[in-house]
N, C-alpha and C positions, 0 to 999 in steps of 0.2 A: 387771831382772826386771819383766815387763809386768804391767799391771793384771789380766790374766786369771788370775794365780796365785791359788790358793785363799786364801792368807793375806791377800790384798789385797782381792779382791772375793768376798765370801761373803754370800749372802742379800740381803735387801732393803736392808741397810745400804750396799750398793754404790751405790745411787742417789745418796747424798749425796756420793760421791766424784767425780762427773762434773766435770771441770775447766773445760770451755769454756762461755762464756755461751750459745752456740747450743743447748746441751743443756738449758737450764733449763726450757723449756716441757714437757719430758717427765719431769723429775725432780720436778716439783711434785705429781704424783699418785702413787698408791701402787704403780704398775707391776703392778697386778692386773686392770686393765680396759683396754679400747681407749681411746686418747686421745679427748677430745671433738672433734666435727667442726671446731671453730675452731682446734684445735691440730694438726690433721693437715697434713703437708707437701704431700701430693699425693693427689688422689682420682681413681681410674679408674672411670668409669661401668661398664665391662665387668666389672671385678673385683667391684664392689659388687653387680652383678646376679647374678654367680656365687655370691657369698656367700649371697644370699637363696635362690636356686634350689637350691643344693647343701644348704644347711641343712635344707630341707624333707625331704630324704632321709636325715637323720641322726637315728636314734631316741634315742640317748643324749644327754641334756641337756648334760652336761659336755663331751662331744666337740663338740657344736655350739658351745658357748662357746669352746672352744679353737680351732676352725676360724675362727670369726668374729674372734677376736683375732689369730690367728697369720698367716693368709694375707696380710692387708694390712699387716703390721707394718713391712716394709721401706718401703713407700710412705708409710705413716702417719708414721713417725718417723725415717727415715734418708736420704730422697731429697731432694736439693737441686737443682732443675732451673733452668737459665738458658741463656745463650748465650755463645759465645766465638768471636771472629773471624767473626761472622755465621753460626755453626753452632750447633745444639743442644749443650748441655754439661750433663752431669749428674754430680754428686758424691754418692757413696753411702757413708755411714759404716757401721761395723760394728754400731753400737748405742752401748754405753757408752764406746767409744774414738773420739775425734774424728779419724778418719783413714780413708782409703779403702784397703782391701786389694784388690789385683787379684783374688785368689781369692774372697774373701767377697762383694765387690760383684757379681761375675759370677754367683755361685751364688745370691745374694739375689734378683737380677732374673730368673733363669732361669724360675722357675715362672709368671711373667707372660707368657711368650712366646705361649701359646695365645690370649691376649686382644688382642695388638697389632694384628691385622688389623681387628678391630671397633672399636678405640679409637685414633684418630689421635693423641691427646694422649699416651697411654701409649707408642705407637710412637716418638714424638719423644723421650720420656724415655729409652727404651732406646737409640735412636740417639745421644743425647747421652752416654750412658755409654760407648758404643763409641768415640766421639771422645775422650772423657776418657782412656780406657785407652790409646789410641794416643799421646796427649801424654805420659802417664806413662811408657810404655815408652821413648819417645824421650829422656826426661829421664834415665832410668837403668834399663836392662833387668834389672839384678841386684837391684833393690829389690823388696820385697814390699808395702810400704805407702807412701802419699803423703799430704801435707797439701793443704789446699784451694788455697793460693796458692804460686807458685813461690819466694817469698822466705821462707816459713814455716820455722821451725827444726825439727829432728827431734823426735819424741816424747820426753818427758822421760827415759825410761829408755834412750834411744838416743843421747843427747847426746855421751857420751864413748866411743862405739864406735870401734874402730880399724879403719877401712875407708876407701874412697874416697867421702867424703861430698859430697852435692850439695844445695843449698838446695831445699826443697820435698819432699824425701824424708822420710817418717816413720820408716821403719826399713829397713835394708838387709840383710835375710836372703835369701840366694839359694835359691830353691825352684823347681824345674822347673815345678811346677804353676802358679806365678804367671803364667807366659806361656802356659799351656795354656787356662786358664779363659776369658780374654778371647776367644780364638779360638772356643771352644765357644759363648759367648754370641753372637758376631757371626754364626756359622754358623746358629745357631738362629733368630736374627732374620731373616736372609736367607731361610731356608726358609719362615718364617712369613709374610713380607711380599712376597717377591720383589724387594725393593728393594736396590740396590747403592749407594745414595747415601752410605752411611757409609764405603764403601771408596775414599776419596779419596786424594790423594797423601800426606797425612800418615799415613793408615792403612797404605798400602802400604809406606812407609818404615819404619814401626814393625814391620810383619810381616817385612820383610827383616832388620831388626835381631834379631828373634826367632830366625830361622834362623841368623844369624851367631853369636848368643850360644850357642845349642845346639851349634853346631860347636865353639866355643871349649871348651865343657864336655864334649866327647868326650875332650879332653886327650891327643890323640895325640902332640903335639909338646912340650908343656910343661904346667904346671899352670893356665894361663890367668890372666886379670887379676884374678879375684875372690879376696878374702881378707877375713876378718872375725874380730875378737876383741872380747870384752866382759868387763869386770871384773864378775863376777856370783857370787852365792852358789850358784845352780843351775848345774851344769855343762852342762846342755843349752842354756844361753843363750850359750855361747861355743864356739869351734872350736879344736881342737888343732893342733899343728905350724904355728905362726905364722899360723893362720887359714885354712889350705888344706884341712884335714881329714885323715882317716886315709889312709895310703898305699893306692894302687890299682894294678891292672894294667889299663891301658886296653884295652877290648875292643869299642868301638863304642857302648856305652851312654853315656847322659848322666850327669854327676856332679851330684847335688843335695846341697848342703851342709846344707840344712835340710829338714825334713818339713813337710807342710801344717799341722801343729800349731805351727809356728815353733820346734820343738825341733831341735837339731843331730842329724844322722844319725850313727849309729855307723859305718856303712860308706857311702861316698858314692854307690854305685851302687844307687839306691833304685828297686826294681822297679816298684811301682805307678805312680810318676811317669813312668817310661820307657814303660810301656804307654799311659798317658794321652798322652804326647808323640806316640807313633805315631798315635794316633787324631786328635789335634789337628792334626798336620802333614798328615794326609789331608784333613781339613776345610779347612785353609788352601789346599792345592793346588786344591781344588774351587772355593773362592771366588776365588782368583787367576786361575783359568782363566775364570771368569765375567766378570772385568773385563779379560781379555786381557793379563794380565801373564805372559808366557811364562817369563821368567827366574825369577820367584818360584814359579810353578807347578812348574817342573822342579826347582828347588832343594828345595822342600818335599817333593816326591815322592821324590827321591833320598835325602834325610835320613831320611824315614819308613822307607824300605826298609832302610837301614843299621841304624837303631836297632831296628827290628822284628826283623831277623835276629839281631842281637846279643842282644837280650833273650830271644828264643825259645831261643837256644843256651845262654845263661849264667844266665838268671834263674829256673831251676827247681831244685828240690831234692827228694831222696827222703826222705820222713818215715817213721819206723818204724811209725806207727799209721795215717797217712792216705794213704800212697803218694806219688806224684809230685804236688807242689803248687808254686805260685809262692812264691819266697822273698820276704821283706820287703826286706832289704838284702843286698848282697854287696860284696866288694872286688876280685874278679877273681883273687885268689890262692887261692880255695877256701874262704874264711871266709864264713859266712852268719849273718845275724841272723834268727831264726825268731820272729816275733811279728806282731801287727797292732795298729794304733792306730785310735781311733774316727774320726779325721779322714779326709776324702776329698781326694785319692786314697789309698786303703788297699786291702788285699786284699779286704775285704768289698765295697767299692764298685766293683770292677773291672767288674762287669756293669752297674751303674747308670750308669756313665760311658760305656758303649758299647764297652768294650775287649774284651768277651767276651759270648757269649750266656749266658742263665741256665742252659741245658741242657748247656753244654760240660762234659765230665767233669773236665777240669783245674780249671775254676772251681768246680764243685760240691765237689770234694775240698778245694780251698783254702778255700772257704766253711765246710766242715765243721771244718777246723782252726781258723779264726778264732773260731768260735762254740763252742769247747770249752775245757776246762781246760788243754789243751796250749798254748794261747796265753797267755803270762804276763800279759797285760793283759785277760783275760776274767774278770770278777768276778761272783760269785753271792752274793746276800745275801737277807735276808728281804723286802726291798722290790722287788727287781728283779735281773735278770741281764743283762749286756751288756758291751761293750768300753769300756775307758778308755784310758789312756796315761800316759806320764811327765809330761805337761804340768801336771796338777793332782795327781798322786800316786796311790798305791795305793788301791784300794777305791772309787774314784769312777767311776761309769758315766756315759757321755755319751749323752743322748737321741738325738744324731745317729746313734749306732751302732744304736739300737733302730729308728730311722726307716729306716736303710739295710737293716736286717734285713727289715723289712716291704716295702721297695721292691724287694728282690731275691728275694722269696719267691713261690712258686707254690702254697703250702699255706695254705688258708683258716684252719686252726687256728692256725698260726704267726702269721699276720697279726692275728688277733683277740687273741691273747696280747700282741702288740706294742702294739696300740691300747689295750688295757686297762692295760698297764704305763705307757704315755705319759700316759694320763688320770690315773692314780693317783699320779704322781710329780712333780707340779708344786708341791707344798706349798701348794696353795690359791691360787697366783698366776695360774693360767689362761694361762700362757705356758711355752714350753720354756726350758730353761737350758743352760748350757755343760755342766755335770756335776753329779751329786748322789751323796751317800754311799749305798752299796748297801743299808744297813740303815735309813737315815734320810733320806728325800728333803728334809726341812726344812734339811739341811745341803747347800746348793747354791752353785754359782758362777755369776756373771753373770746377774742377773735380766733384763737387756736384751741379748739375743744374737740379732740379727735373722736370721742365716743359719738357725739351728735353727728359729726360728719359721716362716719362710717355707717351709722344707723340710717341716714338718708340714703346711702348707697344700697343698703339692705332693702329698704322700701321699694326703690326703683327696680331692683332685681326681682322682688316678689311680684310686683305689678307686671313686669315683662313676662314672667312665667304664667301668671294667673289671669291678668286683665290687660293684655297688650293693647287693646283698643283704646283704653284710657290714655296711654302715652302717645298714641297717634293723633289724639284730638288737640285742637288749639286750646291753649290755656288763657286766652284773652278774657 
């Protein structure tokens, strides 16, 4: 059971649980303010300038404080930049867990891409993370998190996992999105800078391994090499049937044994991750073509077409109230899991991740389902309404879902309600959290969760560019 569970990390008391010496400089303060300049790990001049300029356009004082704290949180507290083999090397932890998640670190760094062209030092940090991702994938493409050094042991809750362990792996939960997010970050960096310097031999080998791993998890011929079991009180922390997951009828989609929440899938054909994989493989083909790797280009394009066709054919379901929508999980035999989880990729985040347009009728119907009581993990309380998930239990709403609601909305009123909700549910900490109780935001998990913090900064930057009038309004 990981430290993100509600019973382990709840409220500010979680700060005292940080196990690694490297975290001490951040746990010494109350986690309600931005660290002092001397304690910040990295400073981007471009990001700092944006904080000043954007803040001038935010009328609400609390929203200004949240933006000032949250946008730089990844750089302030989780980014360790250096060099490896003569190349930039960046290790990004999640916050209160001393490990790099491929998904989280990519998402944490993504909001800074608009600044990399103007800030060479920040660009080097992002390039270093791309190099680190390649090394991690080559170490184990089935792992979701990694330690700083190749000889470091697993995270404490993963020590006794029954799987193919490798030194330097923090946890080995196979999630399709773990290999999609680094591609998204690399593609965004390339588009922002025009530089292909990060796409060296190591990176191309890692990307070829991504395609190979995805192919294995189509499971046309066998169950593939991945298996995972854990002795755990929470059943979502382990995998049935000797660690291979529920039976499936292979159809060309990819099998994802875990969700981006790190919870086990009910049915391994996880639709949002397959849609993300199609998008990521298209990006990979574009980058591979730019560095004239014809084999990787063709392989990525071919697999994207296969997975896209299969998901389009098998990944939809007819809902009695919402019509045809995307399913959350299927097994190929006709069984469907109808739900959505706050983590991305999920059904709500399909448009945010570029897998669909905001106006696509299939997406709008699916979005309507996720944000309704028909979704079993949509909770409505006196403090807020939003999506949660099995990871921290019933009645706990994730700020990430409220952020995604705003990021995928074209309705000013809906966005304002989301901003007001986010402002009012930090329990006075002035940071985002993993989740909070729907009736009492003072009951929250993970006071130091950098992905949610930086995503809040991304939302404000987007509104500043596209709907500045909303930020100039009073949020009373």
